[in-house]
C-alpha positions as CSV (number, residue, x, y, z in Angstrom):
1,M,4.1,113.1,183.8
2,S,3.9,116.3,186.0
3,Q,4.6,116.1,189.7
4,R,1.5,115.7,191.9
5,V,0.5,118.7,193.9
6,K,-0.4,117.9,197.5
7,P,-4.1,118.9,198.1
8,R,-4.0,121.3,201.1
9,V,-5.1,124.7,202.4
10,S,-3.0,127.3,204.2
11,R,-3.1,127.4,208.1
12,G,-6.2,129.1,209.4
13,L,-8.2,128.5,206.3
14,R,-10.7,125.7,205.5
15,D,-13.1,124.2,203.1
16,L,-16.8,124.5,203.8
17,L,-18.6,121.3,202.6
18,P,-22.4,121.0,201.8
19,E,-23.7,120.2,205.3
20,E,-22.1,123.3,206.8
21,M,-22.9,125.5,203.8
22,M,-26.6,124.4,204.0
23,A,-26.7,125.3,207.6
24,R,-24.9,128.6,207.0
25,Q,-27.2,129.5,204.1
26,S,-30.3,128.9,206.2
27,M,-28.9,131.0,209.0
28,V,-27.9,133.9,206.7
29,D,-31.3,133.8,205.0
30,T,-33.0,134.2,208.4
31,I,-30.7,137.1,209.4
32,R,-31.3,138.8,206.0
33,R,-35.1,138.7,206.5
34,V,-34.8,140.4,209.9
35,Y,-32.5,143.1,208.5
36,E,-34.8,143.8,205.6
37,T,-37.8,144.2,207.9
38,Y,-35.9,147.1,209.5
39,G,-35.4,148.7,206.1
40,F,-31.7,148.0,205.7
41,S,-30.4,147.5,202.1
42,P,-27.6,145.3,200.8
43,I,-24.3,146.4,199.5
44,S,-21.1,144.6,198.4
45,T,-17.5,145.9,198.6
46,P,-14.2,144.4,197.3
47,A,-12.2,142.0,199.4
48,I,-9.1,144.0,198.6
49,E,-8.7,147.6,199.6
50,Y,-5.8,150.1,199.4
51,L,-3.6,149.5,202.4
52,E,-3.9,153.2,203.4
53,V,-7.7,152.7,203.7
54,L,-7.3,149.8,206.1
55,T,-4.5,151.3,208.2
56,G,-4.4,154.4,210.4
57,S,-5.3,155.3,213.9
58,A,-9.0,154.4,213.4
59,A,-8.2,150.7,213.0
60,G,-6.1,150.3,216.1
61,E,-2.7,148.8,216.4
62,E,-3.8,145.2,216.9
63,A,-6.0,145.3,213.8
64,Q,-3.3,146.8,211.7
65,H,-0.9,144.1,212.6
66,S,-3.4,141.4,211.5
67,I,-3.9,142.7,207.9
68,F,-3.0,140.4,205.0
69,T,-1.0,142.5,202.5
70,V,-1.4,141.6,198.8
71,S,-0.1,143.0,195.5
72,N,-1.4,143.6,192.0
73,P,0.3,144.0,188.6
74,E,0.6,147.7,189.2
75,E,2.5,147.0,192.5
76,E,0.2,149.1,194.6
77,A,0.1,148.6,198.4
78,L,-3.1,146.6,199.0
79,G,-4.6,144.5,201.8
80,L,-7.5,142.1,202.5
81,R,-10.2,143.8,204.6
82,F,-10.2,142.8,208.2
83,D,-13.8,143.9,208.8
84,L,-16.7,145.3,206.8
85,T,-17.0,148.6,208.7
86,V,-13.8,150.3,207.4
87,P,-14.8,149.6,203.8
88,L,-18.3,151.0,204.6
89,A,-16.6,154.3,205.7
90,R,-14.7,154.4,202.5
91,V,-18.0,153.8,200.5
92,M,-19.7,156.7,202.3
93,A,-16.8,159.1,201.5
94,Q,-16.6,157.9,197.9
95,H,-20.3,157.9,197.1
96,R,-21.5,161.2,198.4
97,A,-24.9,161.0,196.7
98,L,-26.0,158.1,199.0
99,P,-29.0,159.1,201.2
100,R,-28.4,159.9,204.8
101,P,-29.1,158.2,207.0
102,F,-27.8,155.3,204.9
103,R,-28.9,151.9,206.2
104,R,-27.0,149.0,204.9
105,Y,-26.3,145.3,205.5
106,Q,-23.6,143.2,204.1
107,V,-22.5,139.6,204.5
108,A,-19.0,138.7,203.3
109,P,-15.7,137.0,204.3
110,V,-13.0,139.0,206.1
111,W,-9.3,138.1,206.8
112,R,-7.1,138.5,209.8
113,A,-3.6,137.2,210.1
114,D,-4.1,136.1,213.7
115,K,-2.6,132.9,215.2
116,P,-4.8,130.0,214.2
117,D,-6.5,128.1,217.0
118,K,-9.4,125.8,217.6
119,G,-12.4,127.7,216.3
120,R,-10.3,130.7,215.3
121,Y,-9.7,131.1,211.6
122,R,-7.8,133.6,209.4
123,E,-10.8,133.8,207.0
124,F,-14.3,134.1,208.5
125,T,-17.6,135.6,207.6
126,Q,-19.3,138.6,209.1
127,F,-22.9,139.9,208.7
128,D,-23.2,143.6,209.4
129,L,-26.0,146.1,209.7
130,D,-25.3,149.9,210.0
131,S,-26.9,153.3,210.0
132,V,-24.7,156.1,208.8
133,G,-25.5,159.8,209.0
134,T,-27.5,160.1,212.2
135,V,-26.7,161.0,215.8
136,S,-30.0,159.9,217.2
137,E,-30.0,157.3,220.0
138,I,-32.9,155.7,218.1
139,A,-30.3,154.4,215.6
140,D,-28.4,152.7,218.4
141,T,-31.6,151.4,219.9
142,E,-32.6,149.9,216.5
143,I,-29.3,148.1,216.3
144,I,-29.8,146.6,219.7
145,A,-33.4,145.7,218.9
146,G,-32.2,144.2,215.6
147,M,-29.7,142.0,217.6
148,C,-32.5,140.8,219.8
149,D,-34.9,140.1,216.9
150,T,-32.2,138.3,214.9
151,L,-31.4,136.0,217.8
152,D,-35.1,135.4,218.4
153,A,-35.6,134.5,214.7
154,L,-32.7,132.1,214.9
155,D,-34.3,130.4,217.9
156,V,-31.0,130.4,219.9
157,G,-32.8,130.0,223.3
158,G,-31.7,132.3,226.1
159,Y,-29.4,135.2,225.2
160,R,-28.3,138.5,226.7
161,V,-27.5,141.6,224.8
162,R,-25.1,143.8,226.9
163,Y,-24.4,147.5,226.1
164,S,-22.3,150.3,227.5
165,S,-20.6,153.4,226.1
166,R,-17.0,154.4,225.2
167,Q,-17.9,157.8,226.6
168,I,-18.5,156.2,229.9
169,L,-15.1,154.5,229.7
170,D,-13.6,157.9,228.9
171,A,-15.1,159.1,232.1
172,V,-13.4,156.1,233.9
173,L,-10.0,157.3,232.7
174,V,-10.8,160.7,234.4
175,F,-12.1,158.9,237.5
176,A,-8.9,156.8,237.7
177,G,-6.5,159.7,236.8
178,I,-5.3,158.0,233.5
179,P,-4.3,160.2,230.5
180,A,-6.8,160.0,227.7
181,Q,-4.1,159.2,225.1
182,R,-3.7,155.8,226.8
183,S,-7.4,154.8,226.1
184,V,-6.8,152.6,223.1
185,D,-4.4,150.2,225.0
186,I,-6.5,150.2,228.2
187,F,-9.8,149.5,226.4
188,R,-8.1,146.7,224.4
189,V,-7.1,145.0,227.7
190,L,-10.6,145.6,229.3
191,D,-12.1,143.9,226.3
192,K,-10.5,140.7,227.5
193,L,-12.4,140.7,230.8
194,D,-14.9,138.0,229.9
195,K,-12.1,135.7,228.5
196,V,-9.4,136.0,231.2
197,G,-11.0,137.5,234.3
198,F,-10.2,140.6,236.3
199,E,-7.1,139.2,238.0
200,K,-5.2,138.8,234.6
201,V,-6.6,142.1,233.3
202,S,-5.2,143.8,236.4
203,K,-1.8,142.2,235.8
204,E,-1.8,143.3,232.2
205,L,-2.8,146.8,233.2
206,T,0.1,146.9,235.7
207,T,3.2,144.7,235.6
208,G,2.2,142.0,233.0
209,Y,2.4,138.2,233.3
210,Q,3.3,135.0,231.6
211,D,0.4,133.0,230.2
212,K,0.1,129.2,230.1
213,S,1.8,128.9,226.7
214,G,4.8,130.7,228.0
215,D,4.1,133.9,226.1
216,V,4.9,137.1,228.0
217,I,2.0,139.5,228.3
218,R,3.5,143.0,228.6
219,G,2.0,145.2,231.3
220,L,0.8,148.7,230.7
221,G,2.5,150.1,233.8
222,L,-0.6,151.6,235.5
223,E,-0.5,152.3,239.3
224,H,-2.3,149.7,241.5
225,S,-4.5,152.6,242.8
226,Q,-5.6,153.4,239.3
227,V,-6.5,149.8,238.6
228,A,-8.4,149.7,242.0
229,R,-10.5,152.6,240.7
230,I,-11.2,150.8,237.5
231,G,-12.2,147.8,239.6
232,K,-14.6,150.0,241.6
233,F,-16.2,151.1,238.4
234,L,-16.6,147.5,237.2
235,D,-18.3,146.7,240.5
236,V,-21.2,148.9,239.3
237,R,-23.7,146.2,238.2
238,S,-27.3,145.2,238.4
239,E,-29.9,143.1,236.6
240,Q,-31.9,146.3,236.2
241,R,-30.7,148.9,233.7
242,S,-32.2,151.8,235.7
243,E,-30.3,150.7,238.9
244,V,-27.0,150.7,237.0
245,V,-27.7,154.3,235.8
246,D,-28.4,155.4,239.4
247,Q,-25.2,153.7,240.7
248,L,-23.2,155.3,237.9
249,R,-24.4,158.8,238.7
250,D,-23.3,158.3,242.3
251,L,-19.9,157.1,241.4
252,F,-19.2,159.7,238.7
253,A,-20.6,162.7,240.6
254,G,-18.6,165.7,239.5
255,I,-16.6,163.8,236.8
256,E,-16.4,166.0,233.7
257,G,-18.3,164.6,230.7
258,A,-19.9,161.7,232.7
259,E,-23.4,163.0,232.9
260,E,-23.8,163.4,229.1
261,A,-22.6,159.8,228.6
262,I,-25.0,158.6,231.3
263,R,-27.9,160.4,229.7
264,G,-27.1,158.7,226.4
265,V,-27.2,155.1,227.8
266,E,-30.3,156.0,229.9
267,K,-32.1,157.3,226.8
268,I,-31.4,154.0,224.9
269,S,-32.6,152.0,227.9
270,R,-35.9,154.0,228.0
271,H,-36.4,153.4,224.2
272,L,-35.8,149.7,224.7
273,Y,-38.3,149.5,227.6
274,A,-40.9,151.2,225.4
275,L,-40.3,148.6,222.7
276,G,-40.7,145.7,225.1
277,Y,-37.0,144.8,225.4
278,G,-36.7,144.3,229.1
279,D,-33.9,143.7,231.5
280,D,-34.2,139.9,230.8
281,K,-32.9,140.5,227.3
282,V,-30.8,143.7,227.4
283,T,-28.4,144.6,230.2
284,L,-26.5,147.8,230.8
285,D,-23.1,146.2,231.5
286,L,-20.2,148.6,232.1
287,S,-17.5,146.0,231.4
288,I,-18.3,146.1,227.7
289,A,-15.3,147.8,225.9
290,R,-15.0,146.3,222.4
291,G,-11.5,146.0,221.1
292,L,-11.4,148.1,217.9
293,A,-10.2,151.6,218.5
294,Y,-12.8,153.4,216.2
295,Y,-15.7,153.1,218.6
296,T,-16.8,156.5,220.0
297,G,-20.1,156.0,221.8
298,P,-22.5,153.2,222.7
299,V,-21.0,149.7,222.3
300,F,-22.9,146.4,222.5
301,E,-22.5,142.6,222.2
302,A,-24.5,139.5,222.7
303,N,-23.8,136.1,224.3
304,L,-25.8,132.9,224.3
305,E,-26.8,131.7,227.8
306,Q,-26.7,128.1,226.8
307,A,-23.4,128.3,225.0
308,P,-21.2,130.8,227.0
309,Q,-18.0,129.1,225.8
310,F,-18.4,130.7,222.4
311,G,-18.1,134.2,223.8
312,S,-19.7,137.2,222.0
313,V,-21.6,136.1,218.8
314,F,-22.8,139.6,217.9
315,G,-21.2,143.0,218.6
316,G,-20.7,146.5,217.5
317,G,-21.1,150.2,218.5
318,R,-21.1,153.8,217.4
319,Y,-18.1,155.0,215.3
320,D,-18.7,158.7,214.6
321,G,-15.1,159.4,213.6
322,L,-14.3,156.7,211.0
323,V,-15.6,158.5,207.9
324,M,-13.6,161.6,208.9
325,R,-10.4,159.9,207.8
326,F,-11.6,160.2,204.2
327,L,-13.8,163.3,204.2
328,G,-12.3,165.5,206.9
329,E,-15.7,165.9,208.5
330,R,-17.4,164.0,211.3
331,V,-20.1,161.6,210.0
332,P,-22.1,159.8,212.8
333,A,-22.6,156.0,212.4
334,T,-23.6,153.0,214.4
335,G,-23.8,149.3,213.7
336,A,-23.2,145.7,214.7
337,S,-21.7,142.6,213.2
338,I,-22.5,138.9,213.6
339,G,-19.6,136.5,213.6
340,V,-21.3,134.0,211.3
341,D,-18.8,131.2,211.9
342,R,-18.9,131.5,215.7
343,L,-22.7,131.8,215.8
344,L,-23.1,128.8,213.5
345,A,-20.7,126.7,215.6
346,A,-22.8,127.7,218.7
347,L,-26.1,126.8,217.1
348,T,-24.7,123.5,215.8
349,H,-23.5,122.8,219.4
350,L,-27.0,123.5,220.7
351,G,-28.6,121.3,218.0
352,K,-30.5,124.2,216.6
353,I,-29.2,123.9,213.0
354,G,-27.5,121.4,210.6
355,G,-28.1,117.9,209.3
356,R,-29.0,118.6,205.6
357,T,-26.2,118.3,203.0
358,T,-28.4,119.3,200.0
359,A,-31.2,121.7,199.0
360,T,-32.8,118.7,197.2
361,E,-36.2,117.7,198.6
362,V,-37.0,115.0,196.1
363,L,-34.8,112.3,194.5
364,V,-36.3,110.6,191.4
365,L,-34.8,107.2,191.1
366,N,-33.6,106.0,187.7
367,M,-34.3,102.2,187.6
368,D,-35.2,101.4,184.0
369,P,-33.3,102.7,180.9
370,S,-36.5,102.4,178.8
371,L,-38.2,104.9,181.2
372,E,-35.5,107.6,181.2
373,D,-37.6,110.1,179.3
374,D,-40.5,109.5,181.7
375,V,-38.5,110.1,184.9
376,L,-36.7,113.1,183.2
377,A,-40.1,114.6,182.5
378,M,-41.2,114.0,186.1
379,T,-38.1,115.7,187.4
380,F,-38.6,118.8,185.3
381,E,-42.3,118.9,186.1
382,L,-41.4,119.2,189.8
383,R,-38.6,121.7,189.2
384,R,-40.8,123.9,187.2
385,A,-43.3,123.9,190.1
386,G,-40.5,125.2,192.4
387,I,-39.7,121.9,194.1
388,P,-36.0,121.2,194.4
389,T,-35.6,117.9,192.6
390,E,-32.7,115.7,191.5
391,L,-32.7,112.8,189.0
392,Y,-30.3,110.1,190.0
393,I,-27.7,109.8,187.2
394,G,-25.0,107.9,189.1
395,T,-23.6,104.4,188.4
396,A,-25.8,102.5,190.8
397,K,-28.5,100.4,189.0
398,N,-30.5,98.8,191.8
399,V,-33.0,100.6,194.0
400,G,-31.2,99.8,197.2
401,K,-28.0,101.6,196.3
402,Q,-29.9,104.6,194.9
403,L,-31.8,104.9,198.1
404,K,-28.5,104.7,200.1
405,Y,-27.4,107.8,198.0
406,A,-30.6,109.5,199.1
407,D,-29.8,108.7,202.7
408,R,-26.3,110.0,202.5
409,T,-27.4,113.4,201.1
410,G,-30.4,113.8,203.4
411,V,-33.1,114.0,200.8
412,P,-36.5,113.6,202.5
413,L,-38.4,112.0,199.6
414,A,-37.6,109.5,196.9
415,L,-39.8,108.7,193.9
416,L,-39.9,105.3,192.3
417,Y,-41.3,104.8,188.8
418,G,-41.0,101.4,187.1
419,S,-42.9,99.5,184.5
420,N,-45.6,98.5,187.0
421,E,-46.1,102.1,188.1
422,K,-46.4,103.2,184.5
423,E,-49.0,100.6,183.7
424,Q,-51.1,101.6,186.7
425,G,-50.6,105.4,186.2
426,I,-49.1,105.8,189.6
427,V,-45.8,106.9,191.3
428,T,-44.4,105.3,194.5
429,V,-43.2,107.9,197.0
430,K,-40.9,107.0,199.9
431,D,-40.8,109.3,203.0
432,L,-37.3,108.3,204.0
433,D,-37.2,109.7,207.5
434,A,-40.6,108.1,208.4
435,G,-39.4,104.8,206.9
436,R,-36.2,104.8,208.9
437,A,-38.1,105.7,212.1
438,R,-40.6,102.9,211.7
439,S,-38.1,100.3,210.5
440,S,-36.1,100.7,213.7
441,Q,-39.2,99.4,215.6
442,M,-39.6,96.3,213.4
443,E,-38.2,92.9,214.3
444,S,-38.2,91.2,210.9
445,R,-37.6,91.9,207.2
446,E,-40.9,90.2,206.5
447,E,-42.7,92.7,208.7
448,W,-41.0,95.5,206.8
449,I,-41.9,94.1,203.4
450,E,-45.5,93.7,204.4
451,E,-45.9,97.3,205.8
452,R,-43.4,99.2,203.6
453,P,-43.2,102.0,206.2
454,G,-43.1,105.6,204.9
455,Q,-44.2,104.4,201.4
456,Q,-47.3,105.4,199.5
457,E,-48.7,105.5,196.0
458,I,-49.9,108.7,194.3
459,R,-51.6,109.2,190.9
460,R,-49.1,110.3,188.2
461,H,-51.2,113.2,187.0
462,D,-51.5,114.5,190.6
463,L,-47.7,114.4,191.0
464,V,-47.0,118.1,191.9
465,A,-49.9,118.5,194.2
466,E,-49.3,115.2,196.1
467,V,-45.6,115.8,196.4
468,R,-46.3,119.2,197.9
469,R,-48.7,117.8,200.4
470,I,-46.3,115.1,201.5
471,L,-43.4,117.6,201.8
472,A,-45.6,119.8,203.9
473,N,-46.2,116.9,206.3
474,V,-42.5,116.1,206.4
475,R,-41.7,119.8,207.3
476,A,-44.4,119.8,209.9
477,N,-42.9,116.7,211.6
478,E,-39.4,118.2,211.5
479,A,-40.7,121.4,213.2
């Protein structure tokens, strides 16, 4: 006998069971509908790319260190993608005949060899939308509007989309007297502002510090006067986008390149006002940096007001230089990505999603071996009408145990068809949720037997129409 293999998964990986997959699929379907109303089209790219595609200055040092390397029979240097944007840049360079602007969405897993932690996995799913081949601020505006419309469609409650610009951060470097070549490291630290606060960011920008786990966070060695100027910039804030623009113009008066960057974020703000996205939904927040090094212009991210502990659930920006690595020419692009796992965790926490473990809406009980052909015919009649239906084919023989199976899987309706039903030409339908709700209010079994809560009889030849009617009522009650 061969030795047993211990069932396990590697650190930072996990199985997704039906309840989470049902919630995930529902969320992804909602997002996809929003993206398609904007005219974005789907693509798919391989999980594995050549290592030279994934590495390089555009990815940033931190991202490069988190790449999973793999091999193939040809012993080529390969890696698992760490995001969906770098593969998109490769697609644009490889498939030159694609129309421009090229508007795409993609949902797929990505991998990063980060240290696993609570809610932090090495494999996770992203859902991106991007416009490639246009310099227009309208493209950036559409991404922000798409972020708002997506969060509205998911009914997340209060949220705030914040945006800024890497060009404005470049102006900060001039304002603070910091060499431009240090931008990648400095922006990476500023991207931690929401997580650790300005005090720790200041320490990391200067001398460094030791965190709670004992790890030493190396400092970047900036002068305290330089950090003070960064702090003065971060003090520019207002609930009104127009007021932020005015303050920024005052602060950066005379700073080379600042006015062009300010005009860019101002134009996006004006477009957003015209479309009805006011200051209550979209804020011009100058602290937004985004960690990846390939961003070149406007950057944006979204947080849920009722679940701030989950951090940014949606983020992105403009990356006009990424395709240049492959083509040698500048190709403008902008986009954003949803962290599907993080957003799903937040929505579950808020009670906005989850509960179902199956797509099945009707379970046909199998109580009498002599009626197997009848219940099988009923099952396929409902399926052919587009109603997700399962015929019970487990080992339980009695009605009670088969109904317990329906309870465990979350099926809303159960159909009972025995010899009495056949003689009368009827089918018994049980609305399981309604039955449970009413049963909890009853004091005796006799009362339950007399009322049979959630149970009704329908005519056999009206099966499809009646089941549709009952399901519509169930969905209305759930809503």
